[in-house]
C-alpha positions, 0 to 999 in steps of 0.5 A, a space after each residue: 132433705 139432707 142434714 149433716 150431723 157433726 161431732 166436734 172436737 175435743 173428745 176421745 179419738 180412740 172410738 166413736 161416741 154415741 150421740 151422732 150414731 143414735 140420731 142418725 139411726 132414728 132419723 134414717 128410719 124416719 126416712 131422712 137422709 143423714 151425713 154423719 161426720 165425726 169431726 172430732 177424729 178427722 180433725 185430730 187425725 189431720 192435726 197429728 201429722 208431720 205437716 201440721 206439727 212442723 207448722 206448730 214448731 214454726 209458730 212456736 219459734 217465730 213467737 219466741 223471736 218476737 218476744 225476744 226482740 222486745 226490750 223487756 218482757 211483761 207479765 203476759 209475755 213472760 207466761 207465754 215465753 215460759 210455755 213456748 220454751 217448755 214445749 219447744 223440745 216437744 215441738 222439735 220431736 213430735 213431727 218426727 215421731 208422730 206417724 209411728 206413734 199413730 201406727 203403733 196405736 192401730 197396729 194389732 201387735 204393736 198395741 199390746 207391746 207395753 213399751 211401744 204403747 207407752 211411747 205412742 202415748 208419750 209422743 202424742 201427748 208431746 204433740 198435744 203440748 206443742 200444739 197448745 203452746 203454738 196457740 198460746 194461751 190455748 191449752 187443748 187435749 182430748 178432754 179439754 179445750 181451755 182458753 182464759 176468755 173464750 167462753 165468757 161472752 159470745 163476742 169472745 167465742 167469735 174472737 177465738 174462732 179465727 184462724 190465728 187462734 183456732 188449730 181446727 180452723 183448716 180442717 173446717 175450710 179444707 175438709 168439713 165445708 167441701 163435705 157438707 157442700 157435696 152432700 147438698 145438705 140444707 141443715 147441719 146439726 152440731 152435737 155438743 156433749 162435753 164442755 171441752 166441745 163448746 168453743 170448737 162447736 161455736 168456732 165451727 159454726 162461725 166458719 160454717 155460717 160464713 162459708 154456707 150462708 144458706 144452710 140452717 145451723 142447729 146444735 144440741 146435746 148435754 153441753 148446750 142444753 145445760 147452758 141454754 136452759 139457764 138463759 132467757 130473752 136477750 141473753 139467750 139470743 146472744 148465746 145462740 151466736 152463729 146458730 139458727 136454732 138449738 135443740 134442748 134435752 133429748 134430740 130424736 123427735 125434736 130434731 125430726 120435727 125440726 127437719 120437717 118444718 125446714 122441709 115444709 118451710 114452716 116456723 120453728 117457733 112452735 116446735 117443742 124444745 127448739 130455741 129460736 130467736 124472737 123479735 120481742 123476747 130475744 129468743 124463746 123456746 116451748 118446753 116439753 118433757 124432752 125424754 124419749 121412749 127408749 123402748 121405741 128407738 132403733 139401734 145406733 147407726 154407725 154407717 158413714 162414720 170413719 171407723 178405720 181412722 180411730 186411734 185403736 187396733 180394734 173397734 170398741 162400739 158404744 151401745 145404750 141399753 138404758 138412759 137416765 139414772 134409776 137411783 137419781 138421788 146423788 146430791 152432787 150430780 147434774 149429768 145428761 139431758 135434765 134440768 136438775 139431777 139426772 133424767 128419768 130412768 128408761 130401758 130398752 126391751 132386753 130382746 131388742 138390746 140382744 138383737 141390736 148388739 147382734 146386728 152391730 157385731 155382724 155389720 162391723 165385725 167386732 165383739 167389743 162394746 161399751 154399754 154407755 149410759 147414765 146408770 144401768 140397773 144391776 138387775 137389768 144387766 143381769 137379765 141382759 147377761 142371761 140373754 146374751 148367754 142364751 143367744 150365744 153372741 160371745 160378746 166382750 163388754 164393759 159398763 158403768 155400774 152402781 154398786 148394790 148389795 144384790 151383785 152377789 158372787 153368783 150373779 157376778 159370775 153370770 156377768 163374767 160368763 156373758 162377756 163382762 170384762 170390767 165394771 166401773 163403780 161409782 164408789 165416790 167415797 170411802 167414808 160412810 158419813 160422806 156417802 150419806 151426804 151424797 145420798 149414795 145408797 150403799 154403805 162402804 161395806 157393801 161397795 167393798 163386797 161388790 168389788 170382791 165379788 167382781 174380782 173374784 169372777 174375773 171382772 175388772 172392778 174400777 173405782 170412781 172416787 172424788 174428794 172435797 165434797 162440802 164438809 169432808 175432813 182431811 181424815 174422811 179424804 184419807 179414808 177413801 184412799 185407805 179404801 183403795 189401798 185396802 182393795 188394791 188386789 181387786 181393783 183394776 184401776 181407779 180415779 180420784 178427782 176433786 168435787 166440782 159444783 155444777 148448777 143442776 146438782 142438789 148441792 147447788 139447789 140448796 147450798 146451805 144444807 151442805 155446809 156452804 156459806 154461798 155460791 156465785 157466778 162471776 160478773 162478765 161470764 155471760 154464758 154462766 158456765 162457772 159456779 163457785 162456792 165457799 164453805 161456812 167452816 173450811 174443812 181443810 187446810 193447805 197443809 191437809 191438802 198437801 198431805 192428801 196429794 202426797 198420799 195419792 201419789 204414794 197410792 198410785 205406785 201400785 198401778 200404771 195409771 194414765 189420763 183419759 182416753 189411754 189404757 190405764 184410765 177408767 172406762 176407756 176403749 184402750 183399757 177395755 182391750 188391755 183387760 181382754 188381752 192381759 186380764 184384770 190385773 194388768 195395770 198392777 202388773 205394769 206399775 214398775 214399767 219404764 215411762 213412755 219415751 217421745 219418739 224422735 225426741 232428744 236434747 236441745 240446747 237453746 240460748 234464751 234472751 230472757 231467764 226462762 226459769 224466772 219467766 216460768 215464775 210468772 205462771 204462779 203470779 197468773 194463778 194469783 191474778 185469776 184467784 183474785 178475779 174469781 174469789 175476791 173481785 168476782 169479775 172476769 174480763 180481758 180488761 180487768 186481767 190486763 190491768 192486774 197483769 200490767 202491775 206485775 214486774 217486767 223481765 229484763 234480758 238475762 241471756 243464758 242457755 237452757 237444756 230442753 227435753 220433751 216433757 221436762 221443764 227447761 233446765 239452765 245449762 252450766 258452762 261446760 256441761 254436756 247436754 243430757 243424753 239420757 232417753 227422754 221421758 214424757 212423765 216420770 211420775 204416774 198420775 193418781 187421779 187421771 181424768 175420767 170422761 165417758 
């Protein structure tokens, strides 16, 4: 029996992800025929083409004409009109520049030209804006796939899967379905690792169910697990949607048992950790521990993946030396395949790690790896480094790391000698009181020493921080930024995100212990993906938040920071390659370089029947509508939204011309003024808190 394992959009297209290769290696060792498909990189490679982007431009133009044919523009039409005009210059530029942009990212010389790299990134981001606008209200990039109602109910996920609303629809019809048919696969497993993959995964499944009615559809991964384990009965059955089954927790042995049961025609009801429908209950699953013995698992197997299609000049492979978190106490964390907190910590034998890495290097001709795991114990990383030196493998690698006091200058040098390029540190906060609430372990002074020791050994230290942990004050948030500023000479890059509550975190389990008055989910969110909270005593005013944002913007002037997955973001393949070529200080050296220019971009002057600037104001009203639904009504539905939107003022025609440039807001053109002929810049301001996804 053949099973197709599919990794769906939307995710990083610069390097493969581990989920499918880990399952492929295990199943193949057990004698199962596997067809691995990185549908993420394949689908994005198909979308980022002149043909698709021409069609996106035509969709935008047609929709503008349709809105302008109406007598007035209501609230929803205004929001869309502003989005369409905001991306119109992008839509005209992207088809002309997209092939050159992709070529730059794959070229071993042009990739390392900082200006050409910046242009390529700006052009691809321009294309993403055009694609999003052409499927409004969709917002899609390499970290997210967001629609206002797409993941509230199973019915909504089906509506968002149609050709008119789903940019990946044609990829499934023209590429994925024929590939699965040709393989003879009797089962398809879709791996959902991140929330941004949920809607595309369901859309894929709806299309595959229609095209291949006799094939068993299953799904798994952290994104699916953390959603399904909180549901039961009829709600769980509805959440399965187009899938025949789902695998919760770690998947190797469970998926193998599922395959064997399908081969033999046995029921899946008694296969542990497999969710199936039940006539009486709706849906059910038999719980088991759900954690693999990592010491007995084979190496990830990347054979069959389209390794030449990633948007990178050199292959960077992920490898998992450990699973779970050896600390496992951070109160904000719900990560990986666990019901609460993090999974139990497990390691591969160091000798097996070395042999796996040796085999992957020989098979795929790469020296560069990212050790991708929840959190590797520093002492294990030291043992692996010593073994790599003894084996003379000459690798170049990066990893995430919890800062610990035993990472001395001498030990940091061992890591560097063994090929360490960068270590992304879970700094979280620069304030000791907040760190104690997080239960992070080492105080700020220890984190400072670790950054100093890594930098002294020539290893890029990356800081992962966030603000707005419950009860954090303005001064405590600013202390985190001051910490980063004090360590600017030792940091490669950093991220400052904002705290978000997750169901399985200790904060969510005991909110009153962290100064929260209440937590809630909104009615209408059947899948339960959103959880909201309110502090007992609000710790920051709006003025405080503005001051923190301004301080972040000032701090960012010292680095060239980009959003994931580009060079200048934490824990990315491109960042690793830039460190390896130019050294750990590269993103400080590049801080003053010009912003990227959208290839093929130029100024457009367009007449608009409605005032685009006034239509843009509708976006602020829209945010107010959503705030009311979530925080006051605490109920979200298409009907409630439409009711509030209908009460917003309509926009009457007010014809005028606007000057449009890629990546800039439309600007009203004064009579007699010539179009701005300056080179376009996608973003003139660097980002202080780019998103990090690993």
